[in-house]
C-alpha positions as CSV (number, residue, x, y, z in Angstrom):
1,M,7.8,-29.7,-128.8
2,V,7.4,-33.1,-126.1
3,F,7.0,-31.9,-122.5
4,N,8.7,-34.2,-120.0
5,L,6.6,-34.1,-116.6
6,S,9.6,-35.6,-114.4
7,F,12.0,-33.3,-116.1
8,A,10.2,-30.3,-115.1
9,M,9.5,-31.7,-111.5
10,M,13.0,-32.2,-110.5
11,L,14.0,-28.8,-111.8
12,T,11.1,-26.7,-110.4
13,P,11.9,-24.8,-107.8
14,P,10.7,-25.8,-104.2
15,F,8.9,-22.7,-103.3
16,L,6.5,-22.9,-106.5
17,I,6.1,-26.5,-105.7
18,Q,4.7,-25.6,-102.2
19,N,2.9,-22.9,-103.5
20,K,-0.8,-23.9,-103.5
21,N,-1.6,-22.2,-106.8
22,V,0.6,-24.4,-108.8
23,D,-1.2,-27.1,-110.5
24,F,0.0,-30.4,-111.6
25,P,-1.8,-33.8,-111.7
26,T,1.3,-36.2,-110.6
27,L,3.1,-33.2,-108.3
28,N,2.2,-35.1,-104.9
29,R,3.6,-38.2,-106.4
30,Y,7.1,-36.9,-107.2
31,N,7.3,-34.8,-104.0
32,K,7.8,-37.8,-102.0
33,R,10.9,-38.4,-103.9
34,N,12.0,-35.6,-105.5
35,P,15.7,-35.3,-104.6
36,L,15.7,-31.2,-105.0
37,L,13.2,-31.4,-102.6
38,L,14.7,-33.4,-99.8
39,L,17.6,-30.9,-100.0
40,S,15.5,-28.1,-99.4
41,Q,13.8,-29.6,-96.9
42,A,16.9,-30.4,-94.7
43,I,18.2,-27.0,-95.2
44,R,15.5,-25.3,-94.0
45,E,15.1,-27.4,-90.8
46,E,18.8,-27.0,-90.5
47,S,18.6,-23.3,-90.4
48,A,15.8,-23.4,-88.1
49,L,17.6,-25.4,-86.0
50,K,20.6,-22.8,-85.7
51,K,18.5,-20.2,-85.0
52,T,17.0,-21.8,-82.1
53,I,20.2,-22.2,-80.4
54,F,21.5,-19.0,-81.4
55,S,18.2,-17.7,-79.4
56,I,19.1,-19.7,-76.4
57,L,22.6,-18.8,-76.0
58,L,21.6,-15.1,-76.8
59,T,19.0,-15.4,-73.9
60,V,21.9,-16.9,-72.0
61,A,24.3,-13.8,-72.4
62,V,21.5,-11.3,-71.5
63,L,20.5,-12.9,-68.2
64,S,24.1,-13.3,-67.3
65,A,25.0,-10.0,-68.3
66,F,22.0,-8.1,-65.8
67,G,23.7,-10.8,-62.9
68,V,20.1,-13.2,-63.3
69,L,22.5,-16.5,-64.0
70,P,26.1,-16.7,-62.3
71,P,29.1,-16.6,-65.3
72,Y,29.7,-19.6,-66.1
73,T,33.8,-20.9,-65.3
74,V,35.5,-23.7,-66.5
75,P,36.7,-26.2,-63.5
76,I,40.2,-26.3,-63.0
77,M,41.6,-29.6,-61.6
78,P,44.2,-29.4,-58.3
79,N,47.3,-30.2,-58.9
80,V,47.5,-33.6,-57.0
81,P,50.7,-34.7,-56.2
82,A,51.8,-38.1,-57.2
83,A,52.0,-39.8,-53.6
84,E,48.9,-38.2,-52.3
85,E,47.0,-39.0,-55.4
86,T,47.9,-42.9,-54.6
87,S,47.3,-42.8,-50.8
88,L,43.8,-41.4,-52.1
89,K,43.6,-44.5,-54.8
90,E,44.4,-47.1,-51.5
91,E,42.1,-45.5,-49.1
92,L,39.2,-46.2,-52.0
93,I,40.4,-49.9,-52.3
94,P,38.6,-51.9,-49.5
95,S,41.2,-53.5,-47.6
96,D,40.6,-57.4,-46.8
97,P,38.1,-58.0,-44.4
98,S,39.8,-61.2,-42.0
99,W,40.6,-58.5,-39.1
100,Q,36.9,-57.2,-39.1
101,T,35.9,-60.5,-39.7
102,V,37.5,-61.5,-36.2
103,Q,36.3,-58.5,-34.7
104,E,32.5,-59.0,-35.6
105,K,32.7,-62.7,-33.9
106,G,34.9,-61.5,-31.4
107,T,37.0,-64.8,-30.8
108,L,40.0,-65.8,-32.6
109,T,40.4,-69.6,-33.6
110,I,44.1,-70.5,-32.9
111,G,45.6,-73.8,-34.0
112,V,47.9,-75.3,-31.3
113,R,49.4,-78.8,-30.8
114,S,48.4,-80.8,-28.3
115,S,51.7,-81.4,-26.9
116,F,54.8,-79.5,-27.5
117,P,55.8,-78.5,-24.1
118,P,56.7,-75.6,-22.5
119,M,54.9,-73.7,-25.7
120,T,51.5,-75.7,-26.1
121,F,50.6,-79.0,-23.6
122,S,47.4,-79.9,-21.1
123,D,48.1,-79.8,-17.5
124,E,46.6,-82.2,-15.4
125,N,43.5,-81.1,-15.3
126,G,43.2,-81.3,-18.7
127,A,43.5,-77.5,-19.9
128,L,45.5,-76.2,-21.8
129,T,48.4,-74.5,-20.9
130,G,52.4,-72.9,-21.8
131,M,53.8,-69.8,-23.5
132,D,52.1,-69.8,-26.3
133,I,49.0,-70.6,-24.9
134,E,50.1,-67.2,-22.2
135,L,51.2,-65.3,-25.0
136,A,48.0,-65.3,-27.0
137,K,45.7,-65.1,-24.6
138,A,47.6,-61.9,-23.5
139,V,47.6,-60.8,-27.4
140,C,43.7,-61.9,-27.7
141,E,42.9,-59.3,-24.2
142,T,44.8,-56.6,-26.0
143,L,42.6,-56.6,-29.1
144,N,39.4,-57.3,-26.9
145,I,38.6,-60.1,-28.6
146,E,38.3,-64.0,-26.8
147,P,41.1,-67.0,-28.1
148,E,39.5,-70.0,-29.0
149,F,41.8,-73.0,-28.9
150,K,41.8,-75.7,-31.0
151,I,43.9,-78.9,-30.9
152,I,45.3,-80.0,-34.3
153,D,45.8,-84.0,-33.9
154,N,47.8,-84.2,-37.0
155,W,50.0,-81.5,-37.3
156,H,51.0,-82.0,-40.4
157,Q,47.2,-80.9,-41.3
158,K,47.7,-77.0,-39.8
159,E,48.6,-75.5,-43.1
160,T,45.4,-77.1,-44.4
161,L,43.4,-76.1,-41.6
162,L,44.2,-73.1,-42.0
163,A,43.3,-72.5,-45.7
164,Q,39.9,-74.2,-45.2
165,G,39.0,-72.1,-42.6
166,E,39.1,-73.8,-39.7
167,I,41.4,-71.9,-37.9
168,D,42.4,-68.0,-38.0
169,C,46.4,-68.9,-37.3
170,I,48.8,-71.3,-36.3
171,W,50.4,-70.6,-32.7
172,S,52.2,-73.4,-31.4
173,A,56.1,-73.1,-32.2
174,F,55.5,-72.5,-35.4
175,S,58.6,-72.2,-37.0
176,L,59.3,-69.8,-39.9
177,T,61.0,-71.2,-42.6
178,P,61.3,-70.8,-46.3
179,K,58.9,-73.8,-47.2
180,H,56.2,-72.8,-44.7
181,E,56.6,-69.0,-46.2
182,K,55.6,-70.3,-49.7
183,T,51.8,-71.1,-48.0
184,V,51.6,-68.8,-45.2
185,R,51.6,-65.3,-43.9
186,F,53.4,-64.9,-41.0
187,S,53.6,-62.4,-37.9
188,Q,57.1,-61.0,-37.0
189,P,59.0,-63.7,-35.4
190,Y,58.9,-63.4,-31.4
191,L,61.2,-66.1,-30.3
192,I,64.5,-67.2,-31.3
193,T,65.9,-70.7,-30.1
194,K,68.2,-73.5,-31.8
195,L,68.2,-76.7,-33.3
196,S,69.9,-78.6,-30.7
197,V,70.9,-82.4,-31.2
198,L,70.2,-84.7,-28.5
199,A,72.0,-87.8,-28.2
200,S,71.7,-91.2,-26.7
201,Q,73.5,-92.0,-23.5
202,N,74.7,-95.2,-25.6
203,V,76.8,-93.1,-27.7
204,W,79.7,-90.8,-28.1
205,V,79.2,-87.7,-30.1
206,T,81.2,-84.9,-29.6
207,D,81.2,-83.3,-33.6
208,M,78.9,-83.5,-37.3
209,S,81.7,-86.2,-38.3
210,A,80.1,-89.1,-36.3
211,L,76.5,-88.3,-37.6
212,P,76.9,-90.6,-39.9
213,F,76.9,-93.3,-38.5
214,C,74.2,-92.5,-36.3
215,R,70.7,-93.3,-36.7
216,I,69.0,-89.6,-36.6
217,G,65.4,-89.0,-35.9
218,A,63.4,-85.5,-36.9
219,E,59.9,-85.1,-36.5
220,E,58.5,-85.7,-40.1
221,G,57.3,-82.0,-41.5
222,S,59.1,-80.1,-38.5
223,S,62.0,-77.3,-39.1
224,A,64.8,-80.1,-38.7
225,W,63.2,-82.4,-40.9
226,E,63.2,-79.5,-43.3
227,M,66.1,-78.8,-42.9
228,F,67.6,-82.2,-43.8
229,Q,65.8,-82.3,-46.7
230,S,66.7,-79.1,-48.4
231,V,70.4,-78.4,-47.6
232,E,73.0,-80.1,-49.7
233,D,75.5,-80.9,-47.4
234,Y,73.2,-82.9,-45.4
235,E,72.2,-85.1,-48.1
236,S,74.7,-87.7,-46.7
237,L,72.5,-88.0,-43.5
238,L,69.3,-89.0,-45.8
239,P,69.9,-92.6,-45.6
240,N,70.3,-92.3,-42.0
241,L,67.3,-90.0,-41.3
242,I,63.9,-91.5,-39.3
243,P,60.7,-90.1,-39.8
244,L,58.7,-89.5,-36.5
245,D,55.5,-88.9,-36.0
246,T,55.8,-86.8,-33.0
247,C,58.5,-85.5,-31.0
248,A,57.6,-87.4,-27.4
249,S,58.1,-90.6,-29.9
250,G,61.6,-88.9,-30.6
251,L,62.5,-89.4,-26.8
252,E,61.4,-92.5,-26.3
253,M,63.3,-93.9,-28.9
254,L,66.2,-92.3,-27.5
255,A,65.3,-93.9,-24.5
256,N,64.9,-97.5,-25.3
257,G,67.8,-97.1,-27.5
258,T,66.4,-97.7,-30.7
259,L,67.2,-93.8,-31.7
260,D,71.1,-92.4,-31.3
261,V,70.6,-88.7,-32.1
262,F,67.3,-86.6,-32.2
263,V,67.6,-83.4,-33.8
264,V,64.5,-81.1,-31.8
265,N,64.3,-77.5,-31.0
266,Q,66.1,-76.3,-28.1
267,T,62.7,-75.4,-26.6
268,Y,61.4,-78.7,-26.3
269,A,64.4,-81.0,-25.6
270,K,65.5,-78.4,-22.4
271,Y,62.3,-78.9,-20.9
272,Q,61.6,-83.0,-20.9
273,M,64.9,-83.2,-20.5
274,G,64.2,-81.1,-16.9
275,Q,61.4,-83.3,-16.6
276,S,63.1,-86.8,-16.5
277,E,66.1,-88.6,-15.8
278,A,68.9,-88.4,-18.3
279,F,68.9,-90.9,-20.8
280,A,70.5,-88.4,-22.9
281,Y,72.5,-85.5,-23.0
282,F,73.2,-82.2,-25.8
283,T,76.1,-82.5,-27.9
284,A,78.3,-79.5,-28.7
285,F,77.4,-79.0,-31.4
286,D,73.8,-77.1,-33.1
287,F,72.2,-76.9,-36.6
288,G,71.7,-73.5,-36.4
289,D,68.3,-71.0,-35.4
290,D,65.4,-72.0,-35.2
291,L,62.1,-69.1,-35.3
292,Y,59.0,-69.5,-34.2
293,A,56.2,-66.9,-35.6
294,V,52.2,-67.0,-35.7
295,G,51.0,-67.8,-39.4
296,F,48.2,-66.7,-41.0
297,R,46.5,-67.3,-44.8
298,P,48.4,-65.2,-47.0
299,K,45.1,-63.0,-47.9
300,D,44.8,-62.3,-44.1
301,E,47.1,-59.1,-44.0
302,M,45.0,-57.0,-41.5
303,L,44.3,-59.8,-38.9
304,A,48.0,-60.5,-39.1
305,N,48.9,-56.4,-38.4
306,E,46.8,-56.4,-35.4
307,V,48.1,-59.4,-33.9
308,D,52.0,-58.7,-35.0
309,R,51.1,-54.6,-33.5
310,A,49.5,-56.3,-30.1
311,L,52.3,-58.9,-29.7
312,Q,55.0,-56.5,-30.3
313,S,53.6,-54.1,-28.2
314,L,53.7,-56.9,-25.4
315,I,57.0,-57.4,-25.9
316,A,57.9,-53.3,-25.7
317,D,56.4,-53.0,-22.3
318,G,58.0,-56.2,-20.4
319,T,54.8,-58.6,-20.2
320,A,56.1,-61.3,-23.0
321,H,59.4,-61.0,-20.8
322,Q,58.0,-61.9,-18.1
323,I,55.5,-65.1,-19.8
324,A,58.9,-66.0,-20.8
325,Q,60.9,-65.8,-18.1
326,H,57.9,-68.0,-16.4
327,W,58.1,-71.4,-19.0
328,L,62.0,-70.7,-20.2
329,E,64.0,-69.4,-17.8
330,E,65.2,-67.5,-20.2
331,S,63.7,-64.4,-21.6
332,D,66.6,-63.1,-23.5
333,I,65.5,-65.4,-26.2
334,L,62.5,-63.0,-27.3
335,I,63.0,-61.2,-30.2
336,P,62.2,-57.1,-29.8
């Protein structure tokens, strides 16, 4: 009978192979690849690990029983109401830094028009004045910051300068319109006026039916201009519409007879008509309300809220009414 050494090695029990008295010439060579040996070694290692874990758990149990270790309890998560959970999440989300930035630099950079009395204009000494200037100064005083007024020579670039960070806000008879709301975050409107119609003394305009036969002027980019461009009912008037660079040019054209009708904010028109000889008159009709508000970058919610809160407090305590009374002689057009 031929004895096969490889077959014998596979059948040899592990305890015999580990016994030093067992003498097989090729034992070391087969130990490393014998599957029974490998399985036996894995079982022994697993058994040792289980014994170690059991010993640790037994020790912890004994120490806890004698008060050496505190008993382990499973933490119970508090039942937080959904509203409070949402509030906690909102507190963890950092707010925009717009107001903090203005506080740190100590100034609010305000973009204004060079000449739009009585809201913003320069007096005989070249200093900026007007209702919006005084109102902005009062708001900044309430917020413990300084106003820094920046004149915008090309008023059509106001939204671009705001978006580029050249100014913090637009505050100068800035009309709240659907078009502006697409690119600007507005404060609560603080003043309501009208889109009035000034007619030259050379023409007689009793109602809107006369407008298709008139040369109509409106400042390009203004609320009046936007109204003509967006309202379908006024589409028939577009061929007669003349774009103006400034409101001042509209008054000049009325005075020299090159313009029949000028559609403009009532606050501006009334102030200007009171400062000069009558070369035009107000028609009995207008184009509806026009709202003034402060404009901010869409993302600057915190800054807008702070300015709005201060502005509303000045309206509530009567300070804004006193300023309006001085410049407009009618404080009832302020919006509470």
